[in-house]
N, C-alpha and C positions, 0 to 999 in steps of 0.2 A: 461276795464270794458265796455265802449260804444262801440256799432255796430252800423254801418251805414244802414245795411238792414232793411226792414220794420218787418221781422219776424225772429226771431230766431230759432235755431234747440231746440228740446223739450227736449232731453235727453242725456246722455251718459252712456253706459254699459261697466264697465271694468270686463272682464271674467277671470277666471284662466284657466291655461293650461290644467288642469284636475279637474272635479268636484269630490270632495275628501269629502265633508261635506254637510249637509243639509242646510248650513246656506246661508241667503242671506241678505246683506246689503243695506240700502237706506237712501239717503241723499236727502230729498225733497225740503229742504229749502237754499241749499247752491248755488243755481243760481245767477250768476252776470253778465247776458248778457243783458244788457238795450239796446232797441233800440232807435233810435231817435225819433222815432214816438211817443213811450211811454214817453220819457222824455218831449216832446212837448207837450204831453196830460196832464201832470202832473203839479200841480203849485208849486212842491219841487224841489229842485237841487237834482242832482244824489247822491251826498253824502247823503242827509236825506233819500232819498228811500233807501238807504243801510241799514238803521237802522233796518229792517224787516229781513235781511238776518240773516242765521245760518252760518255766514262768516267761510270759510276755514274748516267746518267740513267734506267736501269731502276728504280733505287732511290728516286729522286726522285719518280716517279710510282707508286710500288709500292702506294699506298694505293687505286689505281682499284678493284681488287674490291670493296673495303668499301662503295663507293657504287654498286654494281650494275653494273659495266662490266669488261669482259675487258681484260687488258693482254698484248700479245703483243710478246715481245722476242726478237732474234736472239742466238743463242750464238756464232755464229761471227763473227770479227773484220772490219771494213770494209776492212782491208788486204787481206784475203784474197779477198773478193767483197762488193760493194755492193749491198744490196738496194734502195736508193733511186737506182736507175738503171733503164734498160731493160735487158731480159734480155741482149742481145747489144749492147752499146755499148763497142766494143773498138777500141784503138788498134793499127793494123796493123803498127806498128813494133815492137811487143813480141813479134810471133810469128814463128817460123821458117818457118811455111808459110802458104800464101794463105788469106784468110778467105773463107768462103761469101758468096753475094750478098745473104744476108738480114740479114748483119751491118752494124749501123751503125757506120761507120769515120770520122765527122766530126761534132763537136758541141763545145760551149764546154766541157763536161766532159772530153772526150777530150783536147781541146788542153791542159787544165791538168793533164793526168796523173791524172785521177780519173774513169775508166771503170769499167764493171762489174767489170772486173779492172782495179785500180788501177796504174799505173805508179810512183807515187810517195806517200810518206806526206804528211800535211798540212804538215809542215815544209819539203817540198820536196827530200827525199832520195829518190833511186832506190831502189825495192825490189829490183830484180833486177839482177844484171850479165850475164845470158844470156838470150837469146830462151826464150819459153815455146812448147809446142804448143798448137794450137787443141784438141785434144782434152782438154788439161789444163783450159782455160778451160771447155769444154762440161762437164766432169765436175763443177767447182766451181759452175757455174751449176745444174745439174739436181740436184745434190746439197743446195744451200742456198738459192739465189736463188728458184727455182720453188717449193720447198715453203713458203718465207715468204709468198709472195704468194698462194699458194692456201690457206693457213690464214687470211690477213688477209681475203681475198674471203669467206671463208665466215663469218667473225665478223661482217663488215658485213652480209651477206645474212641472218644470224641476228636481227641488229637491225632489218633491215627487214621480217621476217616477223612479228616481236613489235609493232613500233611504226610501220610503214608508212614509216619514214625511217632514216637513219642518220647519225651525225655522228662522224669519224674525227678524234681528235689525234694529230698525229705529233710525236713527242718528240725532240727534238736538243739539243745544246749547241754554241756557239761560242767560238773561241779569243778571248781578251782581248788587246787591243792589245800587251800586253807578253809575251806567249807566246811560246816559242822559235820562231823562223822564221815568225812570223805574217806574212802577206802581204794579208790582208783589209782593206780600207779601209771606213770609214764606220761603226764600231763604236766610237769613242770615246765614253765616259760613257755607254753604252747597257748595260742589265741583261739585256733581253729584247727580242727581235723576233719579232713576230707576222706569219706569211706566209699569205696567203689568195689568193695569185696576183692582187693587185690587184683583189680583190672578185669574181674568176671561180670560187673554189672553195668557197666557204661563204657563208651568209647573213650580211648585215652585223651583225645583231644579235648573232650568234655572236664576231664579232671584237671588237666594241665591248664586250661583256661581259667577255671577257677581259681586255681593255685596262684595263677599270674595275677589275676585281678585282685586279690586278697592280699598277696605280698606286695605289690605295689602300694597297696591302702595302708601298709605300715605294720600288718600282722604277720605274727609267726605260724606258719602253716606246715602241717605235717600230713601224711597219708596213711591211713588204715592203722594207726597206733594211737590208742589201744582200740579205736572203735572202726571196724572194718566196714560196718553196714550191718542193720538188724535185719528182721524178718521181712520188712517191708522192702528194703533195697534188695534181698536175695530174692524175693517173690516177684516183684516186677521189674527187675533189670535182666533183659534177656535181649542183650544186643544183637545176637545171631538172628532175631525176629524184628529188629529195629525197634525195640523196646528198651530204654536206658534208664538207669536209677543212679543216682548220686545221693550220699548222705552227708550232711553238713552239720557239725557240733560246734557250737559256739561257747566259749570259756565264759561263765556268767559273770566272772569278775569284771568283765569289760562294760557290763550295763546294769548291774543291780546289786544290792546289799542282799547277800546269800543267808543272812542270819535273820534279818527281818522280812525277806522276800519283798522288796520293795524296789521300785525302778531308781536307778540313780541318774544323776545329772549327765552321764555319759551315753546314756541311751539314745538321744536323737542324732549323737555323733555317729554312733554305730549304725543307726537305721540309714542314714545318707549313705554310708559306704557299702551296706548290703544293697540297697537300691542300685548302686552302679553295678554290683554284681548282678543282680536280676536283669539289668539293661543288657550286659553284655551276653549274658546267657540267652536272653530273649532274641539276639541278633544272630546266634550261631548260625551257620549254615547247615540246613537241613540234610543235605547230602552227605554230611558226616556221620549221619545218624542211620543211614540207609545200610541195610545188611549187607556185607561182602559176599557176592555170588559165589564166591570160593568156598564159603563156609556153610553154604545152603546144603541140606540132604538133597542129593541126587534122586530124581524121579525113577521109579522102576520102569524097567525096559520091558 
């Protein structure tokens, strides 16, 4: 997990031999390369920092290239910089200097301590015992957040060039109710949450297909409660333009020990079932993803 270099690589892209589907899979929170510099900055031990990870989600969706779709994954940890936030969504109380006017300083995510540079890990423990400089935040964002979104946008544009449409599957995990320090409500007896921003980020047929496949696999699936979709889903999901985005949250108790942050013996079983979902999504009729001409803006006369 730990690396000795000051900076880590930003991301990894696993490409198919041939692009055969408009799907792109994204895992922005499964990064686990922690630099010694970051560990030294933090007041927490590495194991505590890992509480914010969507651990092993990149492994769960690793079969995507086998079905003609690329998989992009962050290598940097979410506790260091969060790619599922706006570029500059920062808590001013974390910084020794004043923040520029272009920085967003208020949002529910900032209030929860989970901005682009998080103030705390998922268990609620503060990451730092001293203020940071804005220069430090900007360096992290320029080195990791921006490259991730630049690469993701390029993958989606590649899908659009080939198929005229794109479908982003944003891959995440959620703590179970019994996870250490869990504060999220509304996930009792839920295995998967599908977030389509209440129908605004992707075609309803996509969400319905994912729900059917997962339900037939034996999982308890709900939509948009309590995760309707994060920044990535909202930013890239524009069905009226032929760009769709669906967020998938997987209950960590299905495949890992949340206290030890270790894979459980159930992980291979989950991977097989998620691979069936990847296959089903890869075979979706791309016509479903095309914009409805009735919703397109009319050209000026």
